[in-house]
TORDREN-888456 format. One record per residue (C-alpha): y, z, x; residue in three letters. Coordinates in steps of 0.05 Angstrom, whole numbers, padded with zeros to 5 digits, always signed. Example, Ala and Ser with C-alpha at 12.3 -4.5 7.8 and 13.67 -1.06 7.14 Angstrom:
! residues 2
-00090+00156+00246ALA;-00021+00143+00273SER;
END
This chain:
! residues 714
+01292-00152-00924MET;+01252-00216-00904LYS;+01246-00232-00838THR;+01292-00291-00834ALA;+01344-00241-00866GLU;+01334-00205-00809ILE;+01341-00260-00755ASP;+01403-00276-00797LYS;+01435-00211-00789LEU;+01410-00202-00720GLN;+01438-00267-00691SER;+01509-00253-00714ASN;+01548-00258-00657SER;+01598-00201-00686ALA;+01577-00128-00702LEU;+01585-00108-00775PRO;+01652-00086-00790ASN;+01684-00059-00856GLU;+01689-00120-00901GLN;+01620-00146-00886GLN;+01572-00085-00880THR;+01585-00006-00869PRO;+01628+00022-00814ASP;+01561+00041-00760LEU;+01579+00116-00763GLU;+01584+00112-00836ALA;+01518+00082-00839GLU;+01485+00131-00791ARG;+01523+00190-00829TYR;+01544+00227-00781GLU;+01534+00303-00794LEU;+01585+00354-00751HIS;+01590+00422-00767ALA;+01549+00426-00832ALA;+01482+00464-00838PRO;+01456+00427-00896THR;+01463+00361-00915TYR;+01451+00340-00991ARG;+01437+00268-00996PHE;+01477+00224-01051ASP;+01442+00171-01078PRO;+01502+00140-01103THR;+01525+00119-01040ARG;+01516+00047-01035ARG;+01537+00010-00970ASP;+01451+00008-00943LEU;+01428-00013-01003PHE;+01484-00067-00995ARG;+01450-00081-00929LEU;+01389-00086-00949LEU;+01388-00089-01032GLY;+01361-00061-01082ALA;+01292-00020-01076GLY;+01267+00043-01053ILE;+01294+00069-00989LEU;+01270+00121-00935ILE;+01305+00166-00883PHE;+01285+00222-00849ALA;+01329+00282-00841LEU;+01329+00303-00763SER;+01345+00377-00730GLY;+01388+00366-00657GLY;+01334+00393-00614SER;+01290+00326-00613ASP;+01339+00267-00599ALA;+01286+00221-00576GLN;+01248+00208-00618GLU;+01285+00241-00687SER;+01336+00194-00703GLY;+01396+00249-00661GLY;+01440+00227-00616ARG;+01426+00243-00536GLN;+01464+00298-00510ARG;+01531+00274-00486ARG;+01555+00294-00422GLN;+01601+00355-00419GLY;+01559+00390-00463GLY;+01560+00400-00529GLY;+01504+00404-00585ALA;+01468+00343-00610VAL;+01489+00329-00672PRO;+01442+00325-00735GLN;+01437+00257-00762THR;+01400+00225-00825ILE;+01374+00151-00806ASP;+01336+00097-00861ALA;+01267+00086-00820TRP;+01241+00041-00885LEU;+01262+00004-00937HIS;+01214-00027-00993ILE;+01245-00089-01026ALA;+01235-00111-01104GLU;+01187-00166-01072ASN;+01137-00118-01044GLY;+01162-00134-00966SER;+01166-00078-00928VAL;+01223-00062-00875THR;+01216-00013-00822VAL;+01271+00004-00772PHE;+01256+00038-00693THR;+01290+00039-00636GLY;+01228+00027-00593LYS;+01218-00041-00558VAL;+01161-00080-00545GLU;+01150-00108-00481VAL;+01085-00126-00484GLY;+01050-00069-00495GLN;+01036-00094-00580ASN;+01081-00031-00597SER;+01101-00072-00648ARG;+01036-00086-00678THR;+01012-00006-00672ALA;+01056+00018-00699LEU;+01058-00036-00759THR;+00984-00008-00771GLN;+01019+00058-00774ALA;+01048+00047-00830VAL;+01012+00004-00861ALA;+00961+00056-00858GLU;+01002+00111-00899GLU;+01031+00072-00942LEU;+00965+00033-00969ARG;+01003-00029-00954ALA;+00986-00101-00931PRO;+00999-00119-00852VAL;+01029-00175-00869ALA;+01079-00136-00910SER;+01118-00101-00860ILE;+01167-00124-00815THR;+01187-00077-00764LEU;+01261-00093-00741VAL;+01262-00054-00662MET;+01308-00044-00610GLY;+01378-00055-00651ASP;+01431-00001-00639THR;+01471-00035-00692ALA;+01394-00026-00746LEU;+01355+00016-00721THR;+01350+00091-00704PRO;+01373+00128-00640TYR;+01323+00124-00596ASP;+01321+00159-00516MET;+01281+00095-00496GLY;+01215+00065-00486THR;+01173+00102-00422PHE;+01129+00149-00414GLY;+01078+00129-00457SER;+01105+00155-00514GLN;+01111+00103-00567THR;+01043+00126-00599THR;+01043+00196-00595PRO;+01118+00208-00621ARG;+01139+00151-00652MET;+01073+00126-00698ALA;+01077+00200-00728PRO;+01143+00187-00752ILE;+01131+00130-00772LEU;+01069+00156-00814ARG;+01107+00203-00840ARG;+01159+00167-00875VAL;+01098+00112-00899GLY;+01067+00166-00935SER;+01128+00200-00966ALA;+01147+00136-00988ALA;+01075+00113-01017ARG;+01073+00182-01063GLU;+01146+00164-01085GLN;+01111+00101-01108LEU;+01057+00128-01142VAL;+01117+00173-01174ASP;+01148+00126-01202LEU;+01086+00096-01241ALA;+01068+00165-01267ALA;+01131+00164-01303LYS;+01134+00099-01317LEU;+01061+00102-01350TRP;+01066+00172-01370GLN;+01006+00180-01342VAL;+00988+00247-01299ASP;+00998+00222-01220ARG;+00922+00249-01205ALA;+00898+00191-01246LEU;+00937+00142-01193LEU;+00924+00115-01130THR;+00957+00071-01082ALA;+00920+00011-01049SER;+00942-00061-01020ASN;+01009-00053-01033GLY;+01000-00041-01110MET;+00989+00039-01149VAL;+00929+00034-01198LYS;+00908+00076-01255GLN;+00834+00098-01253ALA;+00792+00085-01309ASN;+00841+00030-01334SER;+00860-00039-01316GLN;+00933-00022-01306LYS;+00964-00030-01234SER;+01037-00056-01218ALA;+01057-00079-01137GLY;+01114-00041-01100TYR;+01163-00096-01112GLY;+01140-00091-01191GLU;+01158-00008-01189LEU;+01224-00010-01156VAL;+01249-00071-01185LYS;+01331-00059-01213GLY;+01328+00017-01178GLN;+01364+00038-01120SER;+01330+00090-01095LEU;+01333+00136-01035ALA;+01297+00205-01004GLN;+01302+00247-00951ALA;+01238+00279-00922ILE;+01222+00318-00870GLY;+01159+00337-00826ASN;+01105+00361-00896GLU;+01081+00300-00915ALA;+00998+00296-00904VAL;+00976+00243-00858LEU;+00906+00214-00859THR;+00863+00235-00817PRO;+00838+00186-00764ALA;+00754+00191-00788ALA;+00795+00157-00858ASP;+00833+00103-00833TRP;+00828+00043-00858LYS;+00877-00002-00819VAL;+00894+00041-00752ALA;+00825+00045-00708GLY;+00823-00027-00725THR;+00843-00088-00679SER;+00894-00113-00725VAL;+00914-00185-00683PRO;+00971-00185-00650LYS;+01035-00193-00699VAL;+01085-00254-00682ASP;+01016-00273-00639GLY;+01027-00344-00664ARG;+01114-00347-00633ALA;+01087-00331-00569PHE;+01030-00369-00564VAL;+01069-00431-00590THR;+01139-00416-00555GLY;+01172-00409-00611ALA;+01186-00327-00601HIS;+01265-00322-00569ARG;+01270-00285-00501TYR;+01345-00265-00487SER;+01338-00326-00437SER;+01333-00361-00497ASP;+01387-00341-00536ILE;+01443-00397-00549ARG;+01516-00377-00583ARG;+01574-00430-00590GLU;+01620-00448-00532GLY;+01563-00407-00493MET;+01577-00413-00419LEU;+01535-00390-00363PHE;+01541-00340-00307GLY;+01523-00334-00237LYS;+01539-00267-00195ILE;+01553-00263-00116LEU;+01503-00222-00090ARG;+01501-00187-00027ALA;+01467-00212+00037PRO;+01445-00131+00044ALA;+01446-00071+00007ILE;+01500-00025+00023ASP;+01538-00087+00048ALA;+01613-00091+00025THR;+01653-00155+00008LEU;+01711-00156+00058ALA;+01730-00224+00045SER;+01726-00280-00016ALA;+01762-00353-00014ASP;+01752-00372-00088THR;+01805-00425-00081ALA;+01746-00482-00092VAL;+01707-00451-00139ALA;+01768-00448-00181ALA;+01786-00509-00177ALA;+01719-00542-00214LEU;+01726-00566-00275THR;+01714-00514-00332GLY;+01695-00460-00282VAL;+01726-00391-00290THR;+01726-00341-00228VAL;+01719-00270-00238VAL;+01738-00218-00189MET;+01744-00149-00188ASP;+01746-00105-00135LYS;+01666-00114-00103GLY;+01645-00153-00161PHE;+01649-00235-00159VAL;+01620-00281-00206GLY;+01626-00342-00240VAL;+01613-00381-00309THR;+01613-00452-00322ALA;+01586-00492-00381PRO;+01518-00504-00346THR;+01471-00466-00301GLN;+01475-00528-00247GLN;+01557-00523-00253GLU;+01551-00449-00242ALA;+01512-00453-00184GLU;+01552-00504-00149ARG;+01622-00464-00159ALA;+01578-00392-00129LEU;+01552-00438-00071SER;+01624-00457-00056ALA;+01649-00381-00045ILE;+01665-00377+00020LYS;+01649-00291+00025ALA;+01651-00250+00086GLU;+01619-00186+00084TRP;+01608-00114+00119SER;+01533-00098+00134VAL;+01520-00032+00141HIS;+01448-00010+00130SER;+01391-00003+00191THR;+01346+00013+00139ALA;+01268-00018+00148SER;+01199-00009+00136ASP;+01180+00009+00194LYS;+01212+00067+00197GLU;+01203+00080+00127LEU;+01148+00145+00125PHE;+01176+00182+00177GLU;+01242+00174+00132THR;+01219+00205+00080LEU;+01186+00258+00116ARG;+01200+00268+00191PRO;+01155+00312+00226GLY;+01079+00331+00218LYS;+01045+00377+00163SER;+01022+00441+00200ALA;+00945+00439+00211ALA;+00907+00501+00173VAL;+00843+00515+00206PRO;+00782+00503+00163GLY;+00802+00458+00119ARG;+00798+00380+00114LEU;+00871+00352+00118GLN;+00900+00276+00111ALA;+00966+00252+00102THR;+00964+00192+00058TYR;+01030+00137+00052THR;+01051+00099-00006VAL;+01093+00036-00005ALA;+01147+00011-00040TYR;+01136-00040-00091ILE;+01166-00081-00143ALA;+01166-00085-00211HIS;+01145-00163-00218ALA;+01154-00172-00290PRO;+01140-00237-00319LEU;+01206-00243-00349GLU;+01265-00238-00300PRO;+01334-00195-00328ARG;+01367-00236-00380ALA;+01431-00219-00423ALA;+01472-00261-00472VAL;+01540-00224-00487ALA;+01596-00236-00533GLU;+01666-00213-00550TRP;+01693-00217-00618ASN;+01748-00183-00616GLY;+01748-00106-00586ASP;+01669-00109-00612LYS;+01614-00131-00556LEU;+01547-00155-00576THR;+01502-00165-00527VAL;+01429-00194-00527TRP;+01381-00173-00469THR;+01316-00149-00453GLY;+01315-00071-00434THR;+01271-00010-00447GLN;+01335+00031-00469ARG;+01376-00004-00514PRO;+01415+00049-00527PHE;+01423+00070-00453GLY;+01450+00007-00449VAL;+01495+00009-00501ARG;+01527+00074-00472GLN;+01535+00042-00399GLU;+01570-00019-00429LEU;+01612+00036-00475ALA;+01633+00068-00408ALA;+01651+00001-00366ALA;+01698-00018-00415PHE;+01723+00044-00432GLN;+01711+00028-00508ILE;+01665+00072-00558PRO;+01590+00060-00566GLU;+01606+00040-00643THR;+01649-00024-00624GLN;+01588-00046-00578VAL;+01522-00068-00600ARG;+01455-00083-00565VAL;+01401-00125-00597ILE;+01336-00127-00547MET;+01280-00196-00563PRO;+01207-00178-00560ASP;+01213-00175-00474THR;+01164-00213-00427GLY;+01132-00136-00386SER;+01188-00085-00358GLY;+01140-00032-00329TYR;+01187+00018-00327GLY;+01236-00021-00298GLY;+01281-00044-00344LYS;+01312+00017-00361HIS;+01381+00000-00333THR;+01437-00046-00365GLY;+01469-00083-00299GLU;+01460-00143-00318THR;+01484-00124-00394ALA;+01552-00105-00361VAL;+01551-00170-00315GLU;+01545-00217-00370ALA;+01603-00171-00416ALA;+01645-00178-00351ARG;+01636-00255-00350LEU;+01652-00268-00421ALA;+01699-00227-00437LYS;+01738-00265-00371ALA;+01721-00322-00399ALA;+01730-00314-00473GLY;+01673-00350-00487LYS;+01599-00327-00492PRO;+01566-00317-00429VAL;+01480-00317-00418LYS;+01463-00296-00347LEU;+01395-00300-00322ILE;+01374-00269-00253TRP;+01337-00320-00209THR;+01274-00290-00184ARG;+01289-00263-00111GLU;+01350-00223-00155GLU;+01301-00201-00188GLU;+01254-00177-00127PHE;+01326-00153-00085SER;+01372-00128-00128TRP;+01332-00089-00183ALA;+01309-00019-00173TYR;+01229-00013-00126PHE;+01173+00037-00148ARG;+01186+00087-00094PRO;+01153+00103-00038ALA;+01120+00159-00013GLY;+01085+00215+00032VAL;+01033+00253+00010ILE;+00998+00315+00052ASP;+00936+00345+00030VAL;+00906+00397+00058SER;+00829+00428+00014ALA;+00766+00471+00045ALA;+00696+00477-00004VAL;+00645+00525+00008ASN;+00572+00517+00021ASP;+00555+00508-00053ASP;+00607+00443-00057GLY;+00655+00484-00096ILE;+00738+00470-00076ILE;+00756+00538-00048THR;+00824+00519-00037ALA;+00877+00453-00046TRP;+00941+00442-00025GLU;+00981+00383-00036MET;+01065+00355-00015ASP;+01084+00299-00044ASN;+01149+00276-00014TYR;+01202+00226-00057ASN;+01137+00184-00092SER;+01147+00234-00151GLY;+01105+00301-00188GLY;+01075+00266-00243SER;+01004+00285-00251ALA;+01016+00315-00188ILE;+00971+00369-00208ASN;+00882+00377-00204SER;+00848+00379-00277LEU;+00789+00406-00237TYR;+00771+00481-00227ASN;+00812+00500-00166ILE;+00833+00576-00168PRO;+00901+00583-00134GLY;+00917+00511-00126GLN;+00986+00491-00100ARG;+01022+00421-00119CYS;+01096+00410-00100GLU;+01139+00350-00104PHE;+01200+00348-00051HIS;+01260+00302-00054GLN;+01287+00269+00013THR;+01324+00216+00025LYS;+01301+00149+00013TYR;+01325+00077+00043PRO;+01317+00029-00027LEU;+01338+00037-00095ARG;+01285+00069-00134GLN;+01266+00081-00204GLY;+01216+00085-00262SER;+01145+00046-00256TYR;+01077+00043-00297ARG;+01050+00107-00288GLY;+01102+00137-00249LEU;+01082+00167-00191ALA;+01007+00183-00227GLY;+00988+00128-00187THR;+01009+00147-00118ALA;+00984+00224-00136ASN;+00922+00197-00155HIS;+00902+00151-00097PHE;+00911+00221-00055ALA;+00869+00269-00084ARG;+00813+00216-00116GLU;+00813+00194-00036SER;+00804+00262-00012HIS;+00755+00288-00066MET;+00706+00231-00036ASP;+00721+00252+00036ASP;+00709+00325+00020LEU;+00651+00305-00012ALA;+00619+00271+00046ARG;+00632+00331+00085ASN;+00595+00368+00045CYS;+00543+00313+00043LYS;+00544+00310-00036MET;+00545+00246-00085GLU;+00618+00235-00109PRO;+00605+00244-00182LEU;+00559+00297-00173ALA;+00606+00332-00125PHE;+00670+00321-00178ARG;+00626+00343-00237LEU;+00615+00403-00205LYS;+00683+00417-00193ASN;+00710+00402-00253CYS;+00717+00450-00321ARG;+00752+00391-00358ASP;+00713+00367-00404GLU;+00748+00305-00425ARG;+00750+00289-00351LEU;+00690+00301-00341ALA;+00669+00256-00408ASP;+00702+00193-00372VAL;+00682+00203-00307LEU;+00605+00209-00344ARG;+00618+00141-00385ALA;+00639+00108-00331ALA;+00585+00118-00281ALA;+00534+00097-00354HIS;+00571+00035-00368THR;+00577+00011-00303PHE;+00493+00038-00267GLY;+00527+00088-00231TRP;+00455+00117-00216GLU;+00428+00049-00203ARG;+00479+00019-00149ARG;+00444-00011-00089VAL;+00492-00022-00024ARG;+00467-00084+00003LYS;+00500-00130+00056GLY;+00578-00113+00055GLY;+00585-00080-00015ASN;+00603-00010-00032GLY;+00617+00036-00091PHE;+00674+00078-00105GLY;+00695+00125-00166ILE;+00754+00158-00177ALA;+00793+00198-00248GLY;+00847+00235-00272GLY;+00894+00246-00326GLY;+00963+00246-00348GLU;+01003+00248-00410LYS;+00947+00258-00460GLY;+00899+00209-00432GLY;+00840+00210-00390TYR;+00809+00149-00342VAL;+00759+00137-00290ALA;+00745+00075-00249ASN;+00673+00058-00225CYS;+00684-00004-00176VAL;+00646-00046-00130GLU;+00681-00083-00071VAL;+00654-00141-00020ASN;+00693-00126+00054VAL;+00678-00191+00092ASP;+00637-00168+00163PRO;+00677-00219+00206ALA;+00744-00221+00174SER;+00754-00153+00137GLY;+00768-00183+00077ALA;+00764-00137+00015VAL;+00749-00162-00053LYS;+00733-00128-00116VAL;+00679-00151-00152LEU;+00663-00103-00206ARG;+00711-00056-00239ALA;+00688-00009-00302VAL;+00747+00034-00329ALA;+00725+00082-00384ALA;+00786+00117-00435PHE;+00798+00169-00472ASP;+00871+00164-00504CYS;+00844+00203-00568GLY;+00839+00173-00629ALA;+00852+00092-00617VAL;+00895+00056-00657VAL;+00878-00018-00642ASN;+00812-00025-00603PRO;+00827-00097-00582THR;+00895-00089-00558HIS;+00878-00020-00524LEU;+00823-00055-00489GLN;+00879-00113-00467ASN;+00919-00058-00431GLN;+00881-00022-00399ILE;+00842-00091-00366GLU;+00920-00103-00349GLY;+00928-00042-00324ALA;+00869-00045-00271MET;+00888-00120-00251VAL;+00964-00097-00238MET;+00934-00034-00206GLY;+00890-00075-00151ILE;+00961-00105-00123GLY;+00989-00040-00106GLY;+00925-00029-00082ALA;+00913-00087-00042LEU;+00967-00121-00023PHE;+01028-00103-00055GLU;+01085-00078-00007ALA;+01161-00092-00018VAL;+01184-00113+00058LYS;+01247-00098+00092PHE;+01290-00103+00151ASP;+01358-00079+00175ALA;+01374-00069+00090GLY;+01346-00135+00073LYS;+01288-00155+00031LEU;+01240-00202+00066GLN;+01198-00222+00021ASN;+01227-00231-00049PRO;+01198-00292-00081HIS;+01118-00291-00095PHE;+01112-00337-00046ALA;+01108-00277+00001THR;+01102-00221-00039TYR;+01029-00221-00064ARG;+01015-00197-00142VAL;+00943-00203-00165PRO;+00918-00269-00177ARG;+00866-00301-00216PHE;+00813-00306-00151GLU;+00824-00227-00141ASP;+00806-00207-00218ALA;+00740-00181-00215PRO;+00688-00182-00264ARG;+00715-00127-00321ILE;+00683-00073-00373GLU;+00714-00023-00409VAL;+00683+00032-00451THR;+00728+00070-00504LEU;+00723+00141-00515VAL;+00749+00145-00580ASN;+00767+00206-00598ARG;+00775+00219-00679LYS;+00781+00287-00673ASP;+00855+00291-00626LEU;+00914+00256-00629PRO;+00935+00185-00606SER;+00972+00189-00542ALA;+00998+00136-00505GLY;+00962+00082-00465ALA;+01011+00040-00423GLY;+01004+00086-00363GLU;+00941+00117-00338THR;+00899+00070-00346PRO;+00927+00053-00275ILE;+00924+00109-00238MET;+00847+00118-00215ALA;+00837+00050-00193ILE;+00874+00049-00127THR;+00824+00112-00104PRO;+00767+00072-00132ALA;+00766+00021-00088ILE;+00793+00049-00020ARG;+00721+00105-00038ASN;+00691+00033-00048ALA;+00714+00003+00025ILE;+00697+00073+00056LEU;+00624+00067+00033ASP;+00625-00013+00055ALA;+00660-00001+00113ALA;+00658+00070+00137GLY;+00727+00072+00138ILE;+00771+00116+00108PRO;+00841+00086+00092LEU;+00898+00134+00077TYR;+00957+00077+00059SER;+00972+00038-00003MET;+00973-00017+00004PRO;+00898+00005+00032LEU;+00882-00086+00061ALA;+00938-00125+00065PRO;+00917-00167+00126ASN;+00833-00140+00107GLY;+00810-00081+00141VAL;+00808-00069+00211LYS;+00755-00039+00249ARG;+00737-00017+00311GLY;
END
């Protein structure tokens, strides 16, 4: 399918119906009872949609709903039904269309997955188009999070590409009446050894409608033999993003479209007491929507919608007294009990916002009882489920399309914007676009959980850690277990009551737990008068962690560091989700003001076999800069349930002046499967900065952010 045809299909306001394309449930080939599936090649509904050629299906078991194309388990129990889903289509013109429920939110997964297919299919990257995150076209997927796209989706698409390649070779062998062992596939063609005979993939499938179901038996190319994967293929569709041609959710326009605005409460937990909408409803072209506590307006333009919203007179009952001043006492009342002979400390982590470049946005359009929504989300199928539940309609009547979106960082899992836009569109009887303001994005999205972390540890005279206990309250259990060799360590996560809406964030609690652990490691090293890198290596039995620590130190010149003026040096490392990271940093602490400046930061990263070196380096650099914000100054301020800093003018994120000189060393392990890289690189930068501040100023810090107003001496 050509890109223009895909765009046309994805821009269609209505869901496919029986006259246009096959019913969605029929298209998915749902199996509810049959233990086996006999594929019927005479079925022509998908070929009618995609055109003649080769269509590759994957038969999935019900145990792996996230990545295999199966449906997730529904509330109320019951097994996930097995499904057959289309993953790849090769057209008569040689173009390749690949379908995945994963989405692109700036991490360059579109490029990496294209490389995976190109590698196994032996086809040019330019011939491959990915359709991503469209619930009417792609296999079911639980969501794009947890650094799972590379380790779980890429192998599926590699198997699909491999199966398609083998079928093409079979076609050529049959066509030419030769032994298939004499044939090879490369660059979108099948060629015969010692012969001039060759044919492009499109030539081999011309006039045919061939379908194949595959399992997990496909043989994949080892990373050491990669030709396309493992190279720095430029970003797919990169020009569209640079030139502004790419359409985000906020750029979508539909015929007769209106603009929507939602009445927001003045504080969390506030309830609407009354709303006088008479003036707003009298405005030309304005529709007012009221449903219990939900109040919104639609109008022909964004400005008219804003004026209509401001004309509503609302009275609220405010209940919340939540304040950041009592945050940590709320999360963990009291203090941890002292243990003789141990170094103990309590570390705290503030709430921080995702602050994505693109605020939430959605365009909703009803066509009879069928709903289509364009929205930037990491979970298109999850949003589809939310919409179906909100309007009490079957999921088959809901289509969610996710345009490549301007970042999410774990903050775009939920579908509230989609639901709001759909409610307004249903009431107005026309398509509605809803774009959150920056203040709405800060105030009404969820936050990275705040936390309190208690650490207690002991070291013997030889510098060996003999005891380690770590209790995390609220921020989460990700990466809570130490990778150091500590017999009998105890690490626990404790759920608590929390005052603000909270949820996923890049790395989950990995950043908080690495902050506490790696800060405590430096303090232990100081107590036993050991150099911090040597102390870590002495207690490390995980060779991959040791390797990234050594690699970062080598690139940084750790052994040659000289502390002068207000400069100091710090190191930290760790791992999570199959990736390992180490950071070395140099900071300056101004002796007069206490202002902290990160001068230089080095990262060494191991995520197995590297798929795209340049894009991986970009991911790591971005994670480090993002981590500097959380390390030094990012914090959500709130009082009486109201956010106090809901704008970039008051919520400090890293700026150009905050970016240090960054160097990245990739530890390319071609002997290991590729792991995800979206999260782990953010986890060690905070403790490395904290330890550098300690080295520079002699002041141990135990709270994130470390120095929002500089380091206080004395």
